[in-house]
N, CA, C and O of each residue as an XYZ file, in Angstrom:
708
protein
N       0.848     -1.169      0.000
C       0.000      0.000      0.000
C       0.899      1.240      0.000
O       1.880      1.311      0.740
N       0.548      2.204     -0.836
C       1.310      3.442     -0.925
C       0.616      4.524     -0.106
O      -0.593      4.727     -0.214
N       1.389      5.202      0.699
C       0.845      6.309      1.480
C       1.309      7.604      0.824
O       2.499      7.790      0.568
N       0.358      8.494      0.554
C       0.680      9.756     -0.119
C       0.623     10.897      0.878
O      -0.164     10.882      1.825
N       1.466     11.877      0.649
C       1.396     13.098      1.460
C       0.077     13.785      1.165
O      -0.458     13.669      0.063
N      -0.444     14.497      2.149
C      -1.717     15.197      1.957
C      -1.688     16.113      0.743
O      -2.642     16.149     -0.033
N      -0.591     16.859      0.573
C      -0.579     17.810     -0.545
C      -0.459     17.100     -1.894
O      -0.826     17.684     -2.913
N       0.045     15.859     -1.938
C       0.100     15.106     -3.188
C      -1.251     14.501     -3.535
O      -1.546     14.271     -4.708
N      -2.068     14.243     -2.531
C      -3.380     13.645     -2.770
C      -4.348     14.667     -3.362
O      -5.301     14.292     -4.045
N      -4.117     15.929     -3.112
C      -4.985     16.987     -3.629
C      -4.478     17.451     -4.988
O      -3.278     17.430     -5.261
N      -5.399     17.865     -5.821
C      -5.004     18.444     -7.110
C      -4.285     19.759     -6.839
O      -4.714     20.537     -5.988
N      -3.195     20.011     -7.557
C      -2.485     21.269     -7.324
C      -3.360     22.466     -7.691
O      -4.164     22.409     -8.621
N      -3.183     23.530     -6.949
C      -3.921     24.759     -7.225
C      -2.911     25.794     -7.696
O      -1.956     26.115     -6.989
N      -3.131     26.307     -8.889
C      -2.219     27.275     -9.473
C      -2.789     28.675     -9.352
O      -3.977     28.907     -9.576
N      -1.924     29.591     -8.997
C      -2.281     31.003     -8.894
C      -1.524     31.774     -9.957
O      -0.410     31.403    -10.328
N      -2.124     32.840    -10.445
C      -1.446     33.715    -11.395
C      -0.604     34.702    -10.601
O      -1.132     35.506     -9.832
N       0.715     34.636    -10.792
C       1.605     35.590    -10.132
C       2.900     35.688    -10.920
O       3.193     34.844    -11.766
N       3.667     36.724    -10.632
C       4.957     36.928    -11.281
C       6.025     36.290    -10.390
O       6.293     36.797     -9.301
N       6.640     35.184    -10.833
C       7.677     34.547    -10.019
C       8.900     35.466     -9.867
O       9.138     36.337    -10.704
N       9.648     35.266     -8.820
C      10.865     36.047     -8.589
C      11.788     35.897     -9.788
O      12.020     34.790    -10.275
N      12.314     37.030    -10.261
C      13.236     37.013    -11.397
C      12.553     36.976    -12.754
O      13.229     36.976    -13.783
N      11.219     36.945    -12.776
C      10.477     36.911    -14.044
C       9.846     38.276    -14.281
O       9.909     39.152    -13.419
N       9.244     38.452    -15.438
C       8.641     39.748    -15.755
C       7.190     39.639    -16.212
O       6.611     40.611    -16.698
N       6.604     38.445    -16.053
C       5.205     38.279    -16.457
C       4.501     37.261    -15.570
O       5.132     36.428    -14.919
N       3.184     37.354    -15.565
C       2.396     36.406    -14.763
C       2.541     34.998    -15.305
O       2.566     34.781    -16.516
N       2.635     34.054    -14.396
C       2.726     32.628    -14.722
C       1.767     31.880    -13.800
O       1.269     32.440    -12.823
N       1.512     30.618    -14.116
C       0.755     29.741    -13.233
C       1.742     29.138    -12.233
O       2.639     28.387    -12.615
N       1.571     29.469    -10.948
C       2.484     29.028     -9.899
C       1.706     28.212     -8.880
O       0.675     28.660     -8.378
N       2.200     27.005     -8.572
C       1.548     26.143     -7.583
C       1.665     26.805     -6.211
O       2.757     27.156     -5.762
N       0.517     26.966     -5.561
C       0.525     27.640     -4.249
C       1.179     26.777     -3.178
O       1.609     27.306     -2.153
N       1.268     25.467     -3.385
C       1.843     24.575     -2.381
C       3.364     24.483     -2.482
O       4.069     24.647     -1.487
N       3.864     24.220     -3.691
C       5.307     23.964     -3.818
C       6.069     25.022     -4.603
O       7.299     24.990     -4.632
N       5.363     25.969     -5.248
C       6.029     27.026     -5.999
C       6.410     26.644     -7.422
O       7.029     27.438     -8.131
N       6.044     25.427     -7.851
C       6.325     25.010     -9.229
C       5.713     26.011    -10.205
O       4.559     26.411    -10.055
N       6.501     26.414    -11.212
C       6.020     27.345    -12.233
C       5.647     26.533    -13.473
O       6.492     25.855    -14.059
N       4.392     26.607    -13.859
C       3.914     25.904    -15.050
C       3.959     26.884    -16.226
O       3.052     27.697    -16.406
N       5.027     26.794    -17.020
C       5.186     27.689    -18.164
C       4.265     27.236    -19.288
O       4.291     26.076    -19.698
N       3.464     28.150    -19.774
C       2.555     27.879    -20.879
C       3.147     28.564    -22.103
O       3.010     29.776    -22.268
N       3.804     27.791    -22.960
C       4.534     28.328    -24.099
C       3.898     27.905    -25.420
O       3.047     27.016    -25.447
N       4.315     28.549    -26.524
C       3.735     28.206    -27.825
C       3.946     26.739    -28.201
O       4.915     26.104    -27.784
N       3.028     26.233    -28.986
C       3.128     24.886    -29.543
C       3.895     24.971    -30.862
O       3.813     25.976    -31.567
N       4.636     23.920    -31.193
C       5.392     23.866    -32.438
C       4.676     22.934    -33.407
O       4.371     21.785    -33.086
N       4.418     23.462    -34.603
C       3.821     22.693    -35.694
C       4.909     22.458    -36.729
O       5.683     23.363    -37.041
N       4.967     21.239    -37.264
C       5.917     20.902    -38.320
C       5.148     20.357    -39.516
O       4.152     19.650    -39.357
N       5.615     20.689    -40.702
C       4.956     20.212    -41.904
C       5.831     20.419    -43.122
O       6.962     20.894    -43.022
N       5.287     20.055    -44.281
C       6.073     20.112    -45.508
C       5.233     20.511    -46.700
O       4.060     20.157    -46.816
N       5.877     21.265    -47.591
C       5.361     21.430    -48.944
C       6.055     20.322    -49.729
O       7.267     20.361    -49.944
N       5.267     19.332    -50.155
C       5.808     18.164    -50.842
C       5.595     18.345    -52.339
O       4.469     18.510    -52.808
N       6.705     18.311    -53.080
C       6.649     18.490    -54.526
C       7.029     17.177    -55.194
O       8.054     16.572    -54.883
N       6.165     16.749    -56.132
C       6.415     15.528    -56.895
C       5.989     15.769    -58.342
O       4.841     16.133    -58.599
N       6.907     15.568    -59.288
C       6.617     15.797    -60.713
C       5.996     17.167    -60.950
O       5.016     17.304    -61.682
N       6.589     18.186    -60.312
C       6.127     19.574    -60.470
C       4.722     19.813    -59.904
O       4.081     20.812    -60.229
N       4.253     18.904    -59.069
C       2.940     19.043    -58.439
C       3.106     19.067    -56.923
O       4.126     18.635    -56.388
N       2.077     19.584    -56.241
C       2.101     19.745    -54.791
C       1.117     18.777    -54.146
O      -0.027     18.657    -54.584
N       1.572     18.088    -53.103
C       0.742     17.139    -52.372
C      -0.075     17.883    -51.313
O       0.484     18.552    -50.445
N      -1.393     17.761    -51.393
C      -2.278     18.353    -50.394
C      -3.209     17.292    -49.827
O      -3.534     16.307    -50.490
N      -3.630     17.513    -48.589
C      -4.527     16.595    -47.884
C      -5.829     17.328    -47.565
O      -5.814     18.464    -47.090
N      -6.953     16.665    -47.833
C      -8.240     17.229    -47.408
C      -8.498     16.734    -45.984
O      -8.532     15.530    -45.728
N      -8.677     17.674    -45.075
C      -8.798     17.342    -43.656
C     -10.073     16.532    -43.366
O     -11.161     16.862    -43.838
N      -9.904     15.469    -42.581
C     -11.037     14.645    -42.146
C     -11.390     14.942    -40.691
O     -12.294     14.329    -40.125
N     -10.671     15.884    -40.095
C     -10.877     16.233    -38.686
C     -10.978     17.747    -38.544
O     -10.540     18.499    -39.415
N     -11.559     18.176    -37.437
C     -11.569     19.600    -37.098
C     -10.223     19.959    -36.494
O      -9.566     19.075    -35.944
N      -9.786     21.182    -36.563
C     -10.506     22.295    -37.177
C     -10.383     22.274    -38.702
O      -9.457     21.683    -39.258
N     -11.321     22.922    -39.352
C     -11.340     23.120    -40.801
C     -11.509     21.811    -41.579
O     -10.913     21.623    -42.639
N     -12.321     20.927    -41.040
C     -12.636     19.666    -41.704
C     -13.164     19.949    -43.116
O     -13.993     20.838    -43.310
N     -12.674     19.186    -44.094
C     -13.113     19.338    -45.476
C     -12.265     20.295    -46.286
O     -12.421     20.373    -47.505
N     -11.368     21.026    -45.639
C     -10.492     21.956    -46.340
C      -9.133     21.306    -46.603
O      -8.753     20.339    -45.944
N      -8.417     21.855    -47.574
C      -7.124     21.310    -47.986
C      -5.986     21.930    -47.184
O      -6.020     23.108    -46.830
N      -4.980     21.106    -46.907
C      -3.833     21.567    -46.123
C      -2.576     20.812    -46.537
O      -2.635     19.857    -47.311
N      -1.466     21.248    -46.019
C      -0.209     20.524    -46.144
C      -0.205     19.394    -45.130
O      -0.917     19.471    -44.129
N       0.573     18.349    -45.360
C       0.745     17.370    -44.282
C       1.543     18.039    -43.157
O       2.725     18.344    -43.317
N       0.891     18.256    -42.040
C       1.518     18.995    -40.934
C       0.764     18.713    -39.642
O      -0.393     18.291    -39.658
N       1.440     18.954    -38.526
C       0.798     18.788    -37.227
C       1.776     19.104    -36.110
O       2.886     19.577    -36.357
N       1.363     18.843    -34.897
C       2.162     19.198    -33.724
C       3.372     18.286    -33.555
O       3.290     17.069    -33.717
N       4.488     18.910    -33.227
C       5.708     18.188    -32.908
C       5.499     17.439    -31.597
O       4.890     17.968    -30.667
N       5.995     16.223    -31.523
C       5.889     15.413    -30.310
C       7.155     15.565    -29.462
O       8.197     15.985    -29.965
N       7.060     15.223    -28.182
C       8.229     15.203    -27.308
C       9.226     14.166    -27.811
O       8.843     13.162    -28.411
N      10.507     14.420    -27.560
C      11.604     13.535    -27.961
C      11.639     13.277    -29.473
O      11.962     12.172    -29.907
N      11.310     14.284    -30.259
C      11.279     14.147    -31.710
C      11.933     15.389    -32.315
O      11.662     16.508    -31.877
N      12.796     15.197    -33.323
C      13.344     16.368    -34.009
C      12.263     16.937    -34.928
O      11.283     16.263    -35.244
N      12.456     18.174    -35.347
C      11.487     18.806    -36.244
C      11.374     18.046    -37.566
O      10.271     17.868    -38.083
N      12.498     17.600    -38.111
C      12.461     16.834    -39.371
C      11.747     15.502    -39.162
O      10.940     15.092    -39.997
N      12.039     14.827    -38.054
C      11.327     13.567    -37.761
C       9.830     13.816    -37.660
O       9.033     13.024    -38.164
N       9.444     14.906    -37.016
C       8.028     15.235    -36.875
C       7.367     15.504    -38.213
O       6.247     15.052    -38.449
N       8.040     16.234    -39.092
C       7.483     16.521    -40.419
C       7.300     15.227    -41.216
O       6.296     15.052    -41.907
N       8.269     14.333    -41.114
C       8.154     13.036    -41.809
C       7.015     12.203    -41.219
O       6.254     11.576    -41.957
N       6.900     12.198    -39.887
C       5.826     11.439    -39.234
C       4.466     11.974    -39.648
O       3.562     11.202    -39.967
N       4.315     13.298    -39.643
C       3.031     13.894    -40.030
C       2.670     13.539    -41.474
O       1.504     13.273    -41.767
N       3.640     13.531    -42.369
C       3.368     13.151    -43.764
C       2.904     11.701    -43.843
O       2.036     11.365    -44.648
N       3.478     10.852    -43.012
C       3.053      9.457    -42.991
C       1.637      9.333    -42.411
O       0.790      8.643    -42.979
N       1.387     10.002    -41.282
C       0.071      9.911    -40.644
C      -1.045     10.446    -41.541
O      -2.126      9.859    -41.603
N      -0.793     11.548    -42.231
C      -1.849     12.198    -42.989
C      -1.933     11.761    -44.448
O      -3.011     11.781    -45.042
N      -0.784     11.360    -45.035
C      -0.786     11.054    -46.471
C      -0.126      9.725    -46.802
O       0.058      9.403    -47.975
N       0.233      8.948    -45.781
C       0.928      7.679    -46.007
C       2.062      7.862    -47.010
O       2.304      7.021    -47.875
N       2.757      9.012    -46.856
C       3.848      9.371    -47.754
C       5.169      9.358    -46.993
O       5.253      9.826    -45.858
N       6.190      8.819    -47.635
C       7.550      8.857    -47.094
C       8.283      9.982    -47.806
O       8.306     10.054    -49.035
N       8.889     10.871    -46.996
C       9.479     12.081    -47.544
C      10.998     12.093    -47.515
O      11.644     11.437    -46.698
N      11.536     12.872    -48.447
C      12.933     13.295    -48.402
C      12.874     14.802    -48.183
O      12.460     15.551    -49.068
N      13.290     15.240    -46.997
C      13.280     16.664    -46.657
C      14.524     17.295    -47.273
O      15.634     16.799    -47.082
N      14.338     18.391    -48.015
C      15.498     19.035    -48.633
C      15.965     20.263    -47.869
O      17.170     20.487    -47.756
N      15.036     21.074    -47.336
C      15.452     22.286    -46.632
C      14.294     22.869    -45.837
O      13.128     22.555    -46.077
N      14.645     23.720    -44.891
C      13.634     24.469    -44.149
C      13.146     25.585    -45.057
O      13.931     26.434    -45.479
N      11.864     25.587    -45.356
C      11.273     26.575    -46.248
C      10.903     27.851    -45.504
O      11.192     28.952    -45.972
N      10.257     27.704    -44.330
C       9.743     28.884    -43.632
C       9.555     28.615    -42.151
O       9.367     27.478    -41.720
N       9.612     29.702    -41.382
C       9.281     29.692    -39.962
C       8.216     30.769    -39.777
O       8.483     31.956    -39.966
N       7.014     30.347    -39.408
C       5.903     31.277    -39.223
C       5.592     31.377    -37.731
O       5.528     30.368    -37.029
N       5.398     32.608    -37.259
C       5.013     32.854    -35.874
C       3.567     33.317    -35.860
O       3.254     34.405    -36.344
N       2.689     32.498    -35.310
C       1.263     32.826    -35.238
C       0.936     33.158    -33.791
O       0.466     32.303    -33.041
N       1.182     34.383    -33.408
C       1.043     34.788    -32.011
C      -0.399     34.714    -31.531
O      -0.638     34.484    -30.346
N      -1.372     34.904    -32.431
C      -2.779     34.893    -32.015
C      -3.241     33.520    -31.544
O      -4.236     33.417    -30.827
N      -2.521     32.450    -31.942
C      -2.849     31.102    -31.470
C      -1.648     30.441    -30.786
O      -1.654     29.237    -30.529
N      -0.635     31.231    -30.498
C       0.570     30.756    -29.804
C       1.180     29.529    -30.474
O       1.389     28.492    -29.844
N       1.461     29.675    -31.768
C       2.082     28.601    -32.537
C       3.320     29.106    -33.265
O       3.381     30.251    -33.712
N       4.288     28.232    -33.368
C       5.432     28.409    -34.254
C       5.321     27.283    -35.269
O       5.187     26.119    -34.892
N       5.375     27.615    -36.545
C       5.285     26.599    -37.596
C       6.612     26.517    -38.345
O       7.118     27.521    -38.847
N       7.163     25.316    -38.413
C       8.367     25.029    -39.191
C       7.924     24.236    -40.413
O       7.490     23.090    -40.299
N       8.038     24.857    -41.579
C       7.572     24.220    -42.810
C       8.780     23.906    -43.690
O       9.595     24.780    -43.986
N       8.879     22.652    -44.099
C       9.992     22.183    -44.903
C       9.588     22.040    -46.363
O       8.408     21.913    -46.691
N      10.598     22.063    -47.233
C      10.429     21.726    -48.645
C      10.853     20.265    -48.754
O      11.898     19.876    -48.234
N      10.035     19.457    -49.435
C      10.303     18.020    -49.477
C       9.855     17.419    -50.804
O       9.119     18.034    -51.576
N      10.323     16.204    -51.041
C       9.870     15.404    -52.177
C       9.465     14.026    -51.647
O       9.788     13.662    -50.516
N       8.764     13.280    -52.473
C       8.378     11.922    -52.096
C       9.555     10.978    -52.296
O      10.199     11.006    -53.345
N       9.843     10.140    -51.301
C      10.864      9.099    -51.461
C      10.388      8.053    -52.456
O      11.164      7.536    -53.259
N       9.108      7.755    -52.386
C       8.461      6.798    -53.299
C       7.209      7.482    -53.829
O       6.593      8.266    -53.106
N       6.816      7.209    -55.066
C       5.652      7.904    -55.638
C       4.304      7.320    -55.196
O       3.375      7.203    -55.995
N       4.217      6.959    -53.919
C       2.966      6.405    -53.408
C       2.471      7.241    -52.240
O       3.262      7.764    -51.455
N       1.163      7.360    -52.135
C       0.537      8.072    -51.030
C      -0.932      7.688    -51.017
O      -1.477      7.234    -52.023
N      -1.561      7.872    -49.877
C      -2.998      7.632    -49.728
C      -3.454      8.336    -48.447
O      -2.635      8.744    -47.623
N      -4.735      8.468    -48.302
C      -5.272      9.161    -47.129
C      -4.998      8.368    -45.859
O      -5.289      7.175    -45.774
N      -4.436      9.054    -44.884
C      -4.269      8.481    -43.559
C      -5.518      8.773    -42.745
O      -6.482      9.321    -43.281
N      -5.529      8.422    -41.460
C      -6.734      8.582    -40.637
C      -7.206     10.017    -40.436
O      -8.372     10.232    -40.105
N      -6.328     11.010    -40.629
C      -6.726     12.399    -40.444
C      -7.089     13.097    -41.751
O      -7.408     14.286    -41.756
N      -7.041     12.354    -42.864
C      -7.321     12.932    -44.182
C      -8.452     12.194    -44.870
O      -8.530     10.967    -44.817
N      -9.332     12.955    -45.521
C     -10.411     12.357    -46.305
C      -9.895     11.927    -47.673
O     -10.340     10.922    -48.228
N      -8.954     12.699    -48.210
C      -8.312     12.357    -49.478
C      -6.991     13.096    -49.585
O      -6.756     14.082    -48.887
N      -6.139     12.608    -50.463
C      -4.832     13.201    -50.709
C      -4.660     13.272    -52.220
O      -4.977     12.326    -52.940
N      -4.149     14.419    -52.690
C      -4.056     14.597    -54.135
C      -2.860     15.465    -54.488
O      -2.440     16.321    -53.709
N      -2.316     15.225    -55.688
C      -1.270     16.078    -56.240
C      -1.927     17.129    -57.125
O      -2.784     16.810    -57.949
N      -1.521     18.390    -56.949
C      -2.090     19.505    -57.708
C      -1.002     20.252    -58.457
O       0.082     20.488    -57.923
N      -1.293     20.623    -59.699
C      -0.479     21.631    -60.374
C      -0.632     22.902    -59.550
O      -1.689     23.127    -58.962
N       0.394     23.729    -59.497
C       0.330     24.946    -58.690
C      -0.891     25.789    -59.066
O      -1.583     26.308    -58.190
N      -1.149     25.922    -60.347
C      -2.267     26.741    -60.827
C      -3.627     26.147    -60.458
O      -4.629     26.861    -60.439
N      -3.665     24.851    -60.165
C      -4.933     24.168    -59.864
C      -5.174     23.952    -58.375
O      -6.158     23.319    -57.992
N      -4.288     24.470    -57.540
C      -4.492     24.358    -56.088
C      -5.860     24.960    -55.751
O      -6.190     26.033    -56.257
N      -6.658     24.302    -54.913
C      -7.963     24.854    -54.528
C      -7.805     26.016    -53.541
O      -8.082     25.875    -52.350
N      -7.360     27.154    -54.053
C      -6.985     28.303    -53.230
C      -8.098     28.762    -52.293
O      -7.822     29.175    -51.166
N      -9.334     28.696    -52.735
C     -10.452     29.146    -51.895
C     -10.834     28.129    -50.823
O     -11.623     28.432    -49.927
N     -10.278     26.934    -50.915
C     -10.606     25.876    -49.961
C      -9.398     25.437    -49.133
O      -9.359     24.308    -48.644
N      -8.408     26.327    -48.974
C      -7.265     26.002    -48.121
C      -7.648     26.224    -46.665
O      -8.348     27.180    -46.331
N      -7.180     25.329    -45.809
C      -7.591     25.326    -44.407
C      -7.088     26.527    -43.606
O      -7.809     27.045    -42.754
N      -5.868     26.969    -43.870
C      -5.250     27.989    -43.020
C      -4.457     28.975    -43.867
O      -3.939     28.601    -44.919
N      -4.351     30.233    -43.427
C      -3.547     31.209    -44.179
C      -2.098     30.766    -44.366
O      -1.504     31.032    -45.411
N      -1.525     30.098    -43.375
C      -0.124     29.690    -43.490
C       0.091     28.658    -44.600
O       1.206     28.535    -45.106
N      -0.936     27.924    -44.985
C      -0.818     26.996    -46.120
C      -0.604     27.811    -47.391
O       0.255     27.484    -48.210
N      -1.384     28.863    -47.548
C      -1.239     29.740    -48.715
C       0.146     30.382    -48.730
O       0.783     30.459    -49.781
N       0.616     30.842    -47.571
C       1.950     31.448    -47.496
C       3.015     30.440    -47.930
O       3.887     30.755    -48.739
N       2.933     29.222    -47.381
C       3.942     28.200    -47.664
C       3.951     27.832    -49.144
O       5.017     27.645    -49.732
N       2.780     27.728    -49.742
C       2.727     27.399    -51.169
C       3.352     28.504    -52.014
O       4.085     28.224    -52.962
N       3.064     29.757    -51.673
C       3.660     30.880    -52.405
C       5.177     30.919    -52.193
O       5.928     31.174    -53.134
N       5.625     30.669    -50.963
C       7.057     30.662    -50.691
C       7.751     29.508    -51.410
O       8.861     29.672    -51.918
N       7.111     28.350    -51.456
C       7.688     27.213    -52.178
C       7.795     27.534    -53.669
O       8.796     27.216    -54.312
N       6.767     28.159    -54.203
C       6.780     28.522    -55.626
C       7.907     29.502    -55.933
O       8.520     29.427    -56.998
N       8.183     30.412    -55.014
C       9.254     31.386    -55.209
C      10.639     30.730    -55.217
O      11.585     31.275    -55.787
N      10.750     29.564    -54.585
C      12.028     28.829    -54.517
C      11.888     27.418    -55.094
O      12.557     26.489    -54.643
N      11.022     27.267    -56.086
C      10.664     25.966    -56.659
C      11.874     25.107    -56.989
O      11.919     23.934    -56.616
N      12.861     25.677    -57.688
C      14.013     24.883    -58.121
C      15.268     25.168    -57.310
O      16.302     24.540    -57.541
N      15.200     26.092    -56.376
C      16.375     26.432    -55.561
C      16.600     25.374    -54.492
O      15.665     24.928    -53.828
N      17.847     24.988    -54.341
C      18.205     24.018    -53.302
C      18.617     24.715    -52.008
O      18.377     24.194    -50.919
N      19.238     25.895    -52.123
C      19.729     26.620    -50.949
C      19.134     28.008    -50.941
O      19.170     28.722    -51.943
N      18.585     28.382    -49.797
C      17.993     29.709    -49.625
C      17.739     29.928    -48.151
O      17.676     28.977    -47.372
N      17.594     31.183    -47.774
C      17.250     31.496    -46.392
C      15.757     31.233    -46.192
O      14.958     31.537    -47.079
N      15.372     30.680    -45.057
C      13.949     30.417    -44.818
C      13.128     31.702    -44.806
O      13.609     32.757    -44.395
N      11.908     31.598    -45.254
C      10.959     32.709    -45.225
C      10.400     32.860    -43.809
O      10.544     31.976    -42.966
N       9.762     34.001    -43.577
C       9.052     34.263    -42.342
C       7.638     34.700    -42.682
O       7.191     34.556    -43.820
N       6.938     35.231    -41.695
C       5.554     35.695    -41.923
C       5.541     36.764    -43.018
O       6.413     37.631    -43.055
N       4.548     36.696    -43.907
C       4.396     37.797    -44.866
C       3.948     39.061    -44.130
O       3.397     38.985    -43.031
N       4.187     40.211    -44.736
C       3.754     41.467    -44.124
C       2.245     41.557    -44.074
O       1.701     42.550    -43.590
C-alpha cells in the first residue's frame, strides 16, 4: 500500500503571479512554488513536390474539416522537427518524404504557434489518405484549390515554395507582411 502526502493527494492549485526574477504572470503552484510555463506549440509540416505538383490533404478532422492543407501537425516530445514533419506526412498522407530544406518559420502569435515548414519530395511515388485525411491529391500549382485552403499559413507556404521551386539553398521565409 502506498501512502501519499496530503498535498500530493490533492489536485495542485495554481495562482497567477509573477515569479521572482520573471517579468510576467505565470501559473504558480501555491503549495510547492512550481512554475507551469505555458509556451507556444510547435507545428511541423512540408510542402511536398512531386513531378512539379504539390501534395495536399483534405482534412477529415476539425478544425477546418473538409479543407485542404499541407501534411503537418504538432511536434511530439523527444522528436526532431524533421522527424516530426516526416511522421506527419506518414500519418496524414501515407507518404515517405525526403526533406530538402527548411522553407519557412511562421510565428502565429494569435494562437501561440510556431510553424516550421519544410520543402520536401516523395521518397516513393505512393501516397494515400491516412486517418486524419479524407483524401490526398497532387495539384499543379495553378490548380491548387486556393479558396478551400484550411489555413492562411498553407497559402503562405505554397507561395514561398513557388518562389524557390528549383532552388536548393535559400534562407527560410518568415511571416508575410
